[in-house]
C-alpha positions as CSV (number, residue, x, y, z in Angstrom):
1,M,50.4,66.0,80.8
2,R,46.8,65.9,80.1
3,N,44.4,64.8,82.9
4,G,43.0,62.0,80.8
5,I,46.4,60.5,80.4
6,L,46.6,59.5,84.0
7,S,43.5,57.4,83.9
8,L,44.7,55.8,80.6
9,I,48.1,55.0,82.2
10,T,46.2,53.3,85.0
11,V,44.4,51.1,82.6
12,T,47.5,50.5,80.6
13,L,49.6,49.3,83.5
14,G,46.9,47.4,85.2
15,L,46.8,43.6,84.9
16,S,43.5,42.3,83.7
17,A,42.5,41.5,87.3
18,M,43.1,45.1,88.2
19,A,41.4,46.7,85.2
20,A,38.2,47.4,87.0
21,A,40.1,49.5,89.5
22,C,41.4,52.0,86.9
23,G,40.8,54.9,89.2
24,R,43.6,53.8,91.5
25,A,47.0,55.5,91.5
26,T,49.4,54.5,88.7
27,E,52.0,53.4,91.2
28,E,49.8,50.7,92.6
29,H,49.5,49.1,89.2
30,A,53.2,49.5,88.4
31,A,53.8,47.3,91.4
32,G,52.0,44.5,89.5
33,L,54.6,44.4,86.7
34,P,57.6,42.1,86.9
35,S,60.5,43.7,88.9
36,D,62.7,43.4,85.8
37,F,60.1,44.7,83.4
38,N,62.3,47.6,82.4
39,S,65.1,45.3,81.3
40,Y,62.8,43.6,78.7
41,D,63.2,44.6,75.1
42,D,60.3,46.4,73.3
43,V,58.8,43.2,71.9
44,S,58.9,41.4,75.3
45,K,57.3,44.4,77.0
46,V,54.5,44.4,74.4
47,A,54.1,40.6,74.6
48,Y,53.7,40.8,78.4
49,M,51.1,43.5,78.1
50,M,49.2,41.5,75.5
51,K,48.9,38.6,77.8
52,N,47.7,40.7,80.7
53,S,45.7,43.6,79.1
54,T,43.0,44.3,76.6
55,P,44.0,45.3,73.0
56,D,43.0,48.9,73.5
57,S,45.1,49.1,76.6
58,V,48.1,47.7,74.7
59,A,47.7,50.3,72.0
60,R,47.7,53.1,74.6
61,F,50.6,51.5,76.4
62,I,52.7,51.5,73.2
63,C,51.9,55.2,72.6
64,D,52.5,56.4,76.1
65,A,55.6,54.3,76.7
66,S,57.0,55.5,73.3
67,L,56.4,59.1,74.3
68,G,58.0,58.7,77.7
69,N,54.7,59.4,79.5
70,L,54.9,56.3,81.8
71,P,57.2,56.6,84.9
72,D,60.4,54.6,84.3
73,I,58.9,52.5,81.5
74,R,60.0,53.1,77.9
75,I,59.4,51.7,74.4
76,D,62.4,52.6,72.3
77,T,61.0,51.9,68.9
78,F,57.3,52.5,68.3
79,A,57.2,50.9,64.9
80,I,58.7,47.6,66.1
81,A,56.4,47.5,69.1
82,A,53.3,48.3,67.0
83,A,54.2,45.8,64.3
84,Y,54.7,43.0,66.8
85,A,51.2,43.6,68.2
86,Y,49.6,43.8,64.8
87,E,51.2,40.5,63.8
88,K,50.2,38.7,67.0
89,Y,46.6,40.1,66.9
90,S,46.2,39.1,63.3
91,D,44.9,35.7,64.4
92,N,42.0,37.3,66.1
93,D,39.9,39.7,64.0
94,S,38.2,41.3,67.0
95,S,41.4,42.0,68.9
96,L,43.1,43.2,65.8
97,R,40.2,45.6,65.1
98,V,40.2,47.0,68.7
99,F,43.9,47.5,68.7
100,S,44.1,49.0,65.3
101,E,41.3,51.5,66.0
102,E,42.7,52.5,69.3
103,I,46.3,53.0,68.1
104,D,44.9,55.3,65.4
105,R,42.4,57.0,67.6
106,Y,44.6,57.7,70.7
107,P,47.0,60.1,69.1
108,E,44.0,62.3,68.2
109,S,43.5,62.9,71.9
110,L,47.1,64.2,72.4
111,G,48.3,67.7,72.1
112,L,50.2,68.9,69.0
113,P,53.7,68.2,70.2
114,E,53.0,64.6,71.2
115,K,50.8,63.9,68.2
116,M,53.6,65.0,65.9
117,K,56.1,62.7,67.8
118,I,53.7,59.7,67.3
119,Y,53.3,60.5,63.6
120,F,57.0,60.6,63.1
121,M,57.7,57.5,65.2
122,S,54.9,55.5,63.4
123,G,56.2,56.4,60.0
124,K,52.6,56.5,58.8
125,S,52.7,60.1,57.7
126,D,54.8,61.6,54.9
127,P,57.2,63.9,56.7
128,S,56.9,66.5,53.9
129,R,53.1,66.7,54.6
130,M,53.2,66.3,58.3
131,G,52.6,69.9,59.1
132,Y,49.7,70.2,56.7
133,Q,48.1,67.0,58.2
134,L,48.4,68.3,61.8
135,G,46.9,71.7,60.8
136,L,44.0,70.1,58.9
137,E,43.2,67.8,61.8
138,Y,43.6,70.5,64.5
139,M,40.0,71.8,64.3
140,N,38.7,68.4,65.5
141,H,41.1,68.5,68.5
142,I,39.8,72.0,69.4
143,R,36.2,70.9,69.2
144,E,36.7,67.6,71.1
145,N,38.5,69.4,74.0
146,D,36.3,72.5,74.0
147,M,39.5,74.6,73.8
148,T,39.6,78.3,74.5
149,V,41.6,80.9,72.6
150,D,44.3,81.0,75.3
151,Q,44.5,77.2,75.4
152,I,45.0,77.1,71.6
153,K,47.7,79.8,71.8
154,T,49.5,77.9,74.5
155,E,49.4,74.6,72.6
156,I,50.6,76.2,69.3
157,Q,53.5,77.9,71.2
158,E,54.4,74.5,72.7
159,F,54.2,72.9,69.2
160,R,56.5,75.6,67.8
161,K,59.1,74.8,70.5
162,A,58.7,71.1,69.8
163,C,59.4,71.7,66.1
164,G,62.8,73.3,67.0
165,D,64.7,74.0,63.9
166,D,62.1,72.4,61.7
167,S,60.4,75.7,60.8
168,I,58.9,74.1,57.6
169,T,56.7,71.7,59.6
170,Y,55.5,74.6,61.7
171,K,54.7,76.8,58.7
172,R,52.9,74.0,57.0
173,F,50.9,73.4,60.2
174,L,49.8,77.1,60.2
175,K,48.9,76.8,56.5
176,G,46.8,73.7,57.1
177,F,45.1,75.2,60.1
178,Q,44.3,78.4,58.2
179,I,42.7,76.4,55.4
180,V,40.4,74.6,57.9
181,L,39.5,77.8,59.7
182,K,38.5,79.4,56.4
183,H,36.5,76.4,55.3
184,D,34.9,76.0,58.8
185,H,34.2,79.6,59.5
186,G,30.6,80.3,60.6
187,N,30.0,76.9,62.1
188,D,29.8,76.1,65.9
189,L,33.1,77.5,67.3
190,P,33.2,80.9,68.9
191,E,33.9,83.7,66.4
192,E,36.9,84.7,68.6
193,I,38.7,81.5,67.6
194,Y,38.3,82.2,63.8
195,N,39.2,85.9,64.2
196,T,42.3,85.1,66.3
197,F,43.9,82.4,64.2
198,I,42.7,82.7,60.6
199,N,45.5,85.2,59.7
200,L,48.4,83.7,61.7
């Protein structure tokens, strides 16, 4: 799990009165949730969070809970949870904008395996083009996280495992990544990155 996720979880689980203390341990904030929170259905969990958190925190909560990144808290159906939030925020342009921007932005900060899961769960991406999309977008992820060759290799290996029997998505990812590498070659990334991955 990425280091940044822990701080995001803290914000996500914190009640509005606790939001300023986002550096505290996640467990302290989890104590602020109702004792029967896990028995709520997806819509009720999101409704509770909407009443007690900011729209961007709700977006991260839906993503992390759908991915299983929050201890003992789970969203079973990402699409239903997100659709409910979109509907309820539609009465407030500002809240809707913040939520929409964050639920689109947050997956960009995730590693390839989790990003793929979010894309599949959201239904926003055409499954036949999923691999290409992930490959084409991967260069931004490398830049934003200042990744090394070894880190990229590790993440691609994890992604391959996450694809399982879906070799087509993996091959399409490699193709998309190669296209970006060739187009981007000569810009700001270390030459070692281009040389290592351009002929995968």
